[in-house]
TORKOLBA-891901 format. One record per residue (C-alpha): residue number from 1; chain; x, y, z. Coordinates in steps of 0.05 Angstrom, whole numbers, plus 5000, padded with zeros to 4 digits. Layout:
BEGIN
{NUM, A, {X, Y, Z}}
...
***
This chain:
BEGIN
{1, A, {5000, 5000, 5000}}
{2, A, {5026, 5069, 4982}}
{3, A, {5013, 5129, 5025}}
{4, A, {4956, 5176, 5007}}
{5, A, {4910, 5225, 5043}}
{6, A, {4844, 5207, 5076}}
{7, A, {4789, 5222, 5025}}
{8, A, {4714, 5226, 5034}}
{9, A, {4653, 5261, 5007}}
{10, A, {4637, 5326, 5045}}
{11, A, {4598, 5388, 5028}}
{12, A, {4582, 5365, 4958}}
{13, A, {4653, 5348, 4937}}
{14, A, {4710, 5301, 4950}}
{15, A, {4751, 5323, 5010}}
{16, A, {4823, 5304, 5026}}
{17, A, {4857, 5305, 5093}}
{18, A, {4933, 5302, 5102}}
{19, A, {4972, 5320, 5164}}
{20, A, {4930, 5306, 5227}}
{21, A, {4947, 5246, 5269}}
{22, A, {4905, 5184, 5253}}
{23, A, {4876, 5187, 5324}}
{24, A, {4848, 5257, 5313}}
{25, A, {4774, 5250, 5320}}
{26, A, {4723, 5272, 5268}}
{27, A, {4695, 5321, 5319}}
{28, A, {4763, 5353, 5332}}
{29, A, {4775, 5359, 5258}}
{30, A, {4707, 5391, 5245}}
{31, A, {4709, 5441, 5302}}
{32, A, {4783, 5458, 5307}}
{33, A, {4810, 5449, 5237}}
{34, A, {4750, 5466, 5193}}
{35, A, {4717, 5513, 5243}}
{36, A, {4650, 5478, 5230}}
{37, A, {4622, 5487, 5300}}
{38, A, {4550, 5465, 5290}}
{39, A, {4571, 5396, 5315}}
{40, A, {4580, 5403, 5391}}
{41, A, {4627, 5371, 5441}}
{42, A, {4594, 5346, 5505}}
{43, A, {4619, 5283, 5539}}
{44, A, {4673, 5264, 5488}}
{45, A, {4658, 5191, 5501}}
{46, A, {4597, 5174, 5459}}
{47, A, {4543, 5182, 5512}}
{48, A, {4509, 5250, 5504}}
{49, A, {4499, 5253, 5428}}
{50, A, {4515, 5327, 5420}}
{51, A, {4568, 5308, 5369}}
{52, A, {4523, 5264, 5326}}
{53, A, {4538, 5264, 5252}}
{54, A, {4513, 5220, 5195}}
{55, A, {4560, 5176, 5155}}
{56, A, {4542, 5147, 5088}}
{57, A, {4572, 5087, 5053}}
{58, A, {4557, 5042, 4995}}
{59, A, {4527, 4973, 5009}}
{60, A, {4507, 4919, 4960}}
{61, A, {4538, 4883, 4902}}
{62, A, {4571, 4916, 4842}}
{63, A, {4519, 4951, 4799}}
{64, A, {4467, 4948, 4854}}
{65, A, {4500, 4992, 4906}}
{66, A, {4456, 5033, 4953}}
{67, A, {4473, 5090, 4999}}
{68, A, {4466, 5072, 5073}}
{69, A, {4462, 5130, 5122}}
{70, A, {4475, 5120, 5196}}
{71, A, {4483, 5166, 5256}}
{72, A, {4548, 5159, 5294}}
{73, A, {4585, 5196, 5350}}
{74, A, {4639, 5239, 5318}}
{75, A, {4675, 5248, 5385}}
{76, A, {4702, 5176, 5384}}
{77, A, {4710, 5165, 5310}}
{78, A, {4780, 5172, 5283}}
{79, A, {4791, 5209, 5217}}
{80, A, {4814, 5147, 5177}}
{81, A, {4746, 5115, 5190}}
{82, A, {4716, 5166, 5141}}
{83, A, {4759, 5144, 5083}}
{84, A, {4716, 5124, 5024}}
{85, A, {4652, 5147, 5058}}
{86, A, {4607, 5209, 5060}}
{87, A, {4601, 5256, 5120}}
{88, A, {4540, 5298, 5135}}
{89, A, {4535, 5349, 5192}}
{90, A, {4480, 5395, 5216}}
{91, A, {4504, 5449, 5168}}
{92, A, {4485, 5403, 5110}}
{93, A, {4412, 5397, 5128}}
{94, A, {4384, 5463, 5103}}
{95, A, {4393, 5469, 5027}}
{96, A, {4383, 5544, 5030}}
{97, A, {4389, 5598, 5083}}
{98, A, {4314, 5612, 5080}}
{99, A, {4290, 5540, 5084}}
{100, A, {4301, 5490, 5140}}
{101, A, {4301, 5415, 5134}}
{102, A, {4234, 5384, 5157}}
{103, A, {4265, 5357, 5221}}
{104, A, {4294, 5425, 5237}}
{105, A, {4230, 5461, 5222}}
{106, A, {4190, 5413, 5264}}
{107, A, {4238, 5422, 5323}}
{108, A, {4228, 5497, 5318}}
{109, A, {4153, 5493, 5312}}
{110, A, {4147, 5445, 5371}}
{111, A, {4195, 5484, 5415}}
{112, A, {4240, 5423, 5418}}
{113, A, {4300, 5464, 5439}}
{114, A, {4316, 5506, 5500}}
{115, A, {4390, 5516, 5513}}
{116, A, {4401, 5487, 5443}}
{117, A, {4468, 5453, 5457}}
{118, A, {4441, 5384, 5444}}
{119, A, {4396, 5404, 5386}}
{120, A, {4445, 5392, 5328}}
{121, A, {4455, 5321, 5352}}
{122, A, {4381, 5309, 5356}}
{123, A, {4372, 5338, 5287}}
{124, A, {4424, 5291, 5258}}
{125, A, {4395, 5229, 5291}}
{126, A, {4327, 5249, 5265}}
{127, A, {4356, 5264, 5196}}
{128, A, {4382, 5192, 5192}}
{129, A, {4315, 5165, 5214}}
{130, A, {4279, 5210, 5164}}
{131, A, {4324, 5184, 5107}}
{132, A, {4320, 5111, 5126}}
{133, A, {4246, 5108, 5144}}
{134, A, {4202, 5141, 5091}}
{135, A, {4139, 5132, 5133}}
{136, A, {4126, 5160, 5201}}
{137, A, {4154, 5110, 5251}}
{138, A, {4121, 5084, 5314}}
{139, A, {4137, 5116, 5381}}
{140, A, {4182, 5057, 5401}}
{141, A, {4226, 5067, 5340}}
{142, A, {4232, 5141, 5353}}
{143, A, {4252, 5128, 5425}}
{144, A, {4304, 5078, 5403}}
{145, A, {4331, 5127, 5352}}
{146, A, {4340, 5180, 5405}}
{147, A, {4369, 5134, 5458}}
{148, A, {4438, 5163, 5445}}
{149, A, {4418, 5236, 5450}}
{150, A, {4410, 5269, 5518}}
{151, A, {4366, 5329, 5532}}
{152, A, {4362, 5359, 5602}}
{153, A, {4325, 5423, 5584}}
{154, A, {4264, 5411, 5540}}
{155, A, {4254, 5337, 5553}}
{156, A, {4234, 5287, 5500}}
{157, A, {4160, 5299, 5490}}
{158, A, {4166, 5360, 5443}}
{159, A, {4224, 5326, 5407}}
{160, A, {4183, 5263, 5395}}
{161, A, {4124, 5306, 5373}}
{162, A, {4171, 5342, 5325}}
{163, A, {4194, 5276, 5296}}
{164, A, {4122, 5258, 5278}}
{165, A, {4108, 5328, 5252}}
{166, A, {4169, 5325, 5206}}
{167, A, {4135, 5270, 5167}}
{168, A, {4073, 5313, 5157}}
{169, A, {4114, 5368, 5123}}
{170, A, {4129, 5365, 5048}}
{171, A, {4179, 5309, 5036}}
{172, A, {4251, 5333, 5027}}
{173, A, {4296, 5273, 5016}}
{174, A, {4371, 5276, 5003}}
{175, A, {4392, 5273, 4930}}
{176, A, {4432, 5209, 4935}}
{177, A, {4456, 5203, 4863}}
{178, A, {4516, 5251, 4868}}
{179, A, {4536, 5219, 4934}}
{180, A, {4534, 5149, 4904}}
{181, A, {4574, 5172, 4844}}
{182, A, {4627, 5203, 4889}}
{183, A, {4633, 5141, 4932}}
{184, A, {4642, 5098, 4871}}
{185, A, {4700, 5142, 4850}}
{186, A, {4730, 5136, 4920}}
{187, A, {4724, 5060, 4916}}
{188, A, {4774, 5061, 4858}}
{189, A, {4829, 5088, 4903}}
{190, A, {4881, 5041, 4931}}
{191, A, {4874, 5020, 5004}}
{192, A, {4889, 5075, 5053}}
{193, A, {4959, 5078, 5081}}
{194, A, {4961, 5142, 5120}}
{195, A, {5015, 5178, 5159}}
{196, A, {5005, 5241, 5201}}
{197, A, {5027, 5271, 5266}}
{198, A, {5084, 5222, 5271}}
{199, A, {5037, 5162, 5271}}
{200, A, {5015, 5111, 5218}}
{201, A, {4948, 5081, 5202}}
{202, A, {4933, 5024, 5153}}
{203, A, {4865, 5006, 5124}}
{204, A, {4868, 4939, 5087}}
{205, A, {4809, 4921, 5043}}
{206, A, {4814, 4846, 5041}}
{207, A, {4823, 4789, 5090}}
{208, A, {4888, 4770, 5056}}
{209, A, {4915, 4840, 5062}}
{210, A, {4896, 4843, 5135}}
{211, A, {4927, 4775, 5151}}
{212, A, {4993, 4795, 5118}}
{213, A, {4994, 4863, 5152}}
{214, A, {4977, 4834, 5220}}
{215, A, {5035, 4785, 5216}}
{216, A, {5082, 4841, 5198}}
{217, A, {5055, 4887, 5253}}
{218, A, {5034, 4842, 5311}}
{219, A, {5038, 4899, 5361}}
{220, A, {4995, 4948, 5320}}
{221, A, {4929, 4968, 5351}}
{222, A, {4869, 4939, 5315}}
{223, A, {4811, 4989, 5310}}
{224, A, {4742, 4968, 5286}}
{225, A, {4685, 5014, 5307}}
{226, A, {4727, 5054, 5356}}
{227, A, {4671, 5059, 5406}}
{228, A, {4717, 5033, 5461}}
{229, A, {4786, 5049, 5434}}
{230, A, {4764, 5120, 5420}}
{231, A, {4757, 5132, 5495}}
{232, A, {4828, 5108, 5507}}
{233, A, {4849, 5170, 5468}}
{234, A, {4796, 5222, 5489}}
{235, A, {4792, 5202, 5562}}
{236, A, {4857, 5167, 5579}}
{237, A, {4904, 5204, 5533}}
{238, A, {4936, 5139, 5510}}
{239, A, {4983, 5134, 5451}}
{240, A, {4957, 5078, 5407}}
{241, A, {5021, 5073, 5366}}
{242, A, {5012, 5042, 5297}}
{243, A, {4940, 5028, 5278}}
{244, A, {4906, 4978, 5232}}
{245, A, {4835, 5000, 5215}}
{246, A, {4788, 4942, 5202}}
{247, A, {4728, 4979, 5174}}
{248, A, {4745, 4969, 5101}}
{249, A, {4756, 4893, 5102}}
{250, A, {4697, 4868, 5063}}
{251, A, {4700, 4795, 5087}}
{252, A, {4696, 4816, 5160}}
{253, A, {4630, 4852, 5146}}
{254, A, {4592, 4791, 5120}}
{255, A, {4535, 4755, 5153}}
{256, A, {4516, 4684, 5132}}
{257, A, {4451, 4661, 5161}}
{258, A, {4419, 4593, 5147}}
{259, A, {4371, 4545, 5179}}
{260, A, {4427, 4508, 5216}}
{261, A, {4480, 4560, 5227}}
{262, A, {4495, 4634, 5234}}
{263, A, {4564, 4664, 5221}}
{264, A, {4577, 4737, 5235}}
{265, A, {4641, 4770, 5211}}
{266, A, {4681, 4806, 5264}}
{267, A, {4673, 4872, 5229}}
{268, A, {4596, 4870, 5225}}
{269, A, {4567, 4929, 5262}}
{270, A, {4527, 4916, 5325}}
{271, A, {4465, 4942, 5289}}
{272, A, {4471, 4890, 5234}}
{273, A, {4497, 4835, 5279}}
{274, A, {4439, 4843, 5328}}
{275, A, {4389, 4843, 5271}}
{276, A, {4418, 4776, 5247}}
{277, A, {4420, 4748, 5318}}
{278, A, {4348, 4768, 5331}}
{279, A, {4326, 4735, 5265}}
{280, A, {4364, 4672, 5286}}
{281, A, {4341, 4673, 5359}}
{282, A, {4281, 4720, 5371}}
{283, A, {4295, 4723, 5446}}
{284, A, {4358, 4763, 5431}}
{285, A, {4312, 4824, 5419}}
{286, A, {4314, 4853, 5490}}
{287, A, {4390, 4853, 5492}}
{288, A, {4392, 4884, 5422}}
{289, A, {4347, 4940, 5446}}
{290, A, {4385, 4955, 5510}}
{291, A, {4457, 4940, 5491}}
{292, A, {4477, 5011, 5473}}
{293, A, {4451, 5073, 5437}}
{294, A, {4435, 5073, 5363}}
{295, A, {4498, 5114, 5344}}
{296, A, {4543, 5067, 5384}}
{297, A, {4512, 5005, 5352}}
{298, A, {4519, 5037, 5284}}
{299, A, {4594, 5044, 5293}}
{300, A, {4615, 4989, 5342}}
{301, A, {4624, 4917, 5320}}
{302, A, {4606, 4851, 5352}}
{303, A, {4676, 4825, 5340}}
{304, A, {4704, 4886, 5376}}
{305, A, {4659, 4876, 5435}}
{306, A, {4680, 4803, 5441}}
{307, A, {4754, 4816, 5430}}
{308, A, {4755, 4872, 5482}}
{309, A, {4745, 4819, 5536}}
{310, A, {4709, 4863, 5586}}
{311, A, {4679, 4823, 5644}}
{312, A, {4617, 4865, 5637}}
{313, A, {4610, 4862, 5561}}
{314, A, {4536, 4850, 5550}}
{315, A, {4540, 4807, 5488}}
{316, A, {4586, 4752, 5514}}
{317, A, {4542, 4717, 5566}}
{318, A, {4485, 4711, 5515}}
{319, A, {4533, 4687, 5460}}
{320, A, {4564, 4636, 5508}}
{321, A, {4495, 4611, 5528}}
{322, A, {4479, 4598, 5455}}
{323, A, {4543, 4558, 5446}}
{324, A, {4580, 4610, 5405}}
{325, A, {4647, 4592, 5375}}
{326, A, {4700, 4643, 5356}}
{327, A, {4743, 4637, 5293}}
{328, A, {4814, 4665, 5298}}
{329, A, {4861, 4675, 5240}}
{330, A, {4937, 4683, 5234}}
{331, A, {4964, 4687, 5164}}
{332, A, {4925, 4636, 5123}}
{333, A, {4912, 4590, 5182}}
{334, A, {4849, 4592, 5224}}
{335, A, {4829, 4559, 5289}}
{336, A, {4763, 4554, 5326}}
{337, A, {4746, 4551, 5399}}
{338, A, {4687, 4558, 5446}}
{339, A, {4677, 4631, 5464}}
{340, A, {4682, 4617, 5539}}
{341, A, {4752, 4589, 5528}}
{342, A, {4774, 4653, 5493}}
{343, A, {4776, 4691, 5559}}
{344, A, {4835, 4670, 5602}}
{345, A, {4838, 4726, 5654}}
{346, A, {4816, 4797, 5667}}
{347, A, {4816, 4831, 5598}}
{348, A, {4863, 4777, 5572}}
{349, A, {4845, 4732, 5515}}
{350, A, {4874, 4672, 5478}}
{351, A, {4895, 4715, 5419}}
{352, A, {4966, 4700, 5397}}
{353, A, {5015, 4750, 5367}}
{354, A, {4995, 4765, 5295}}
{355, A, {4925, 4736, 5304}}
{356, A, {4857, 4769, 5298}}
{357, A, {4784, 4752, 5306}}
{358, A, {4753, 4731, 5240}}
{359, A, {4681, 4712, 5257}}
{360, A, {4632, 4684, 5307}}
{361, A, {4591, 4621, 5294}}
{362, A, {4526, 4597, 5326}}
{363, A, {4488, 4533, 5312}}
{364, A, {4413, 4525, 5313}}
{365, A, {4384, 4480, 5368}}
{366, A, {4382, 4407, 5349}}
{367, A, {4319, 4365, 5352}}
{368, A, {4290, 4330, 5390}}
{369, A, {4312, 4376, 5447}}
{370, A, {4277, 4443, 5456}}
{371, A, {4322, 4502, 5472}}
{372, A, {4295, 4554, 5520}}
{373, A, {4336, 4619, 5520}}
{374, A, {4335, 4688, 5551}}
{375, A, {4385, 4745, 5558}}
{376, A, {4381, 4797, 5613}}
{377, A, {4415, 4862, 5630}}
{378, A, {4409, 4893, 5700}}
{379, A, {4431, 4966, 5704}}
{380, A, {4409, 5030, 5737}}
{381, A, {4381, 5058, 5672}}
{382, A, {4343, 5027, 5614}}
{383, A, {4387, 5061, 5562}}
{384, A, {4460, 5078, 5558}}
{385, A, {4484, 5044, 5621}}
{386, A, {4537, 4993, 5641}}
{387, A, {4511, 4928, 5669}}
{388, A, {4516, 4909, 5741}}
{389, A, {4498, 4838, 5720}}
{390, A, {4487, 4810, 5650}}
{391, A, {4461, 4740, 5639}}
{392, A, {4452, 4692, 5581}}
{393, A, {4412, 4631, 5601}}
{394, A, {4396, 4570, 5559}}
{395, A, {4369, 4501, 5577}}
{396, A, {4353, 4445, 5529}}
{397, A, {4296, 4400, 5551}}
{398, A, {4271, 4334, 5524}}
{399, A, {4200, 4312, 5510}}
{400, A, {4192, 4293, 5584}}
{401, A, {4212, 4362, 5606}}
{402, A, {4280, 4340, 5633}}
{403, A, {4340, 4385, 5626}}
{404, A, {4391, 4350, 5581}}
{405, A, {4437, 4409, 5569}}
{406, A, {4447, 4475, 5605}}
{407, A, {4490, 4535, 5588}}
{408, A, {4483, 4591, 5639}}
{409, A, {4532, 4648, 5631}}
{410, A, {4540, 4713, 5670}}
{411, A, {4577, 4779, 5662}}
{412, A, {4596, 4824, 5720}}
{413, A, {4604, 4765, 5767}}
{414, A, {4678, 4748, 5755}}
{415, A, {4741, 4773, 5721}}
{416, A, {4715, 4745, 5655}}
{417, A, {4648, 4727, 5626}}
{418, A, {4637, 4658, 5657}}
{419, A, {4592, 4598, 5655}}
{420, A, {4560, 4575, 5721}}
{421, A, {4587, 4504, 5721}}
{422, A, {4560, 4484, 5790}}
{423, A, {4492, 4513, 5775}}
{424, A, {4489, 4476, 5708}}
{425, A, {4509, 4410, 5741}}
{426, A, {4456, 4418, 5795}}
{427, A, {4402, 4424, 5743}}
{428, A, {4422, 4371, 5692}}
{429, A, {4376, 4311, 5687}}
{430, A, {4323, 4344, 5729}}
{431, A, {4255, 4371, 5708}}
{432, A, {4250, 4445, 5689}}
{433, A, {4210, 4464, 5751}}
{434, A, {4215, 4508, 5813}}
{435, A, {4252, 4456, 5854}}
{436, A, {4306, 4450, 5802}}
{437, A, {4310, 4526, 5797}}
{438, A, {4320, 4532, 5872}}
{439, A, {4377, 4481, 5869}}
{440, A, {4409, 4521, 5813}}
{441, A, {4401, 4587, 5851}}
{442, A, {4435, 4558, 5913}}
{443, A, {4492, 4530, 5870}}
{444, A, {4509, 4598, 5842}}
{445, A, {4547, 4613, 5907}}
{446, A, {4596, 4558, 5888}}
{447, A, {4607, 4589, 5819}}
{448, A, {4617, 4662, 5837}}
{449, A, {4648, 4708, 5889}}
{450, A, {4631, 4774, 5856}}
{451, A, {4669, 4839, 5869}}
{452, A, {4637, 4902, 5897}}
{453, A, {4643, 4969, 5861}}
{454, A, {4604, 5033, 5849}}
{455, A, {4552, 4995, 5807}}
{456, A, {4534, 4940, 5856}}
{457, A, {4557, 4902, 5917}}
{458, A, {4579, 4829, 5917}}
{459, A, {4516, 4808, 5955}}
{460, A, {4471, 4846, 5906}}
{461, A, {4503, 4814, 5846}}
{462, A, {4494, 4744, 5875}}
{463, A, {4421, 4758, 5892}}
{464, A, {4407, 4787, 5824}}
{465, A, {4440, 4729, 5787}}
{466, A, {4397, 4680, 5827}}
{467, A, {4334, 4721, 5815}}
{468, A, {4348, 4722, 5740}}
{469, A, {4349, 4646, 5739}}
{470, A, {4281, 4646, 5773}}
{471, A, {4256, 4698, 5724}}
{472, A, {4280, 4653, 5668}}
{473, A, {4236, 4597, 5694}}
{474, A, {4177, 4644, 5704}}
{475, A, {4181, 4664, 5631}}
{476, A, {4193, 4596, 5601}}
{477, A, {4173, 4541, 5650}}
{478, A, {4103, 4558, 5673}}
{479, A, {4052, 4511, 5645}}
{480, A, {3997, 4561, 5631}}
{481, A, {4032, 4624, 5608}}
{482, A, {3967, 4656, 5585}}
{483, A, {3944, 4664, 5657}}
{484, A, {4013, 4671, 5690}}
{485, A, {4029, 4734, 5727}}
{486, A, {4067, 4786, 5685}}
{487, A, {4142, 4786, 5697}}
{488, A, {4159, 4845, 5652}}
{489, A, {4134, 4917, 5653}}
{490, A, {4120, 4911, 5578}}
{491, A, {4068, 4858, 5595}}
{492, A, {4027, 4907, 5637}}
{493, A, {3972, 4947, 5605}}
{494, A, {3934, 5008, 5631}}
{495, A, {3873, 4996, 5675}}
{496, A, {3813, 5023, 5639}}
{497, A, {3755, 5057, 5677}}
{498, A, {3711, 4998, 5658}}
{499, A, {3760, 4948, 5690}}
{500, A, {3764, 4985, 5757}}
{501, A, {3724, 4952, 5814}}
***
């Protein structure tokens, strides 16, 4: 790869960047280098959404490419991540000084802004929704879209109202044709090999290029979505050294879903990975909703979340419960292992020098056993919060209702995501009933001695883990679920005047 500048579509033309360090964030570049200050800096860690921008890229096969637009947090995206893509900021929304975009006009009309600091971020999240959803979405989808944007002044009611009003105004879609044409031209460029600020960043485009580069640079920092690594720079001031960006490797972004197996490339975004996981296992839906905000899921990758090895990473317990296997590659050789064996100690994995995560594989449940599965996240907030306890729970029962296989995994309970071996053993061969659940709950004390921190005490974590096992049975083991007591808030409905005694 020969050195060249970072190039992307911006303000209606191709834009080149040469000079800044590869760890300079998109937000810093916009505000400090280009003096485009509509995009705001709030938390600088991807939580508040004031910095939200929209990134466009081509998806689809040759000759059938489409433009995909997604909101991301510019405060934790490094400049090389924009190469070959399109960038839209709040200044791009109004085509003329005397005419606002429908989402902007609706925010004005509904008084959806008070101090105004967060408003550009809201406008960009809503712009992405407006472009991707031609019909007015349901309230739940609007709430999910705005889960990464904080407002402490106006509150969300007028902003939600404004979202619905924007669809009632004359339609004003983005002209995508010039953007698509520009991105096709950018795709003809050689892979990015960028140097700036005394640092180097490589962006291979194929699995073969990545494998060769990784063997040559085993100490280089791999960066996928940057939603975690970005904080190492913005919050910890760490020097990442040489970087290998994974976002352009096509093979890592593939999803193969079939009746018997699901394989997700390590570079697939959380948004796309969770969609595939939910299609493969519908009970994944709650975790997909609560995992992170929409902008974080649009940028972050499932492979990155797994490779990070955090003991409180939300996806790992659920993946382990489903029997996930991880595929690792070094050079042209690959190896496969159970995901629970990938974690060897606190934030330490089985990755060898020159090796990288290639994909994740899950198998469908095998007849005649029936697989019962749930994933849970316990935190102080519904959205945008780190788990105190995360759980992925799966039991496989035979036609007599006896447990023939159990995979019960927890996060936040040990130095790594971990299966509850004693709990599983206590339940095997027994009926899926309250007595068996009580045995499993008691056995959890043999599996875990949780730590205490600002999120939860050791005793709380043990109690919650046991209660989640009981909740799992309440949701899956009761004989007459139609008359069972609700166990989730979503199952409750308002009491009408006619129903009151």
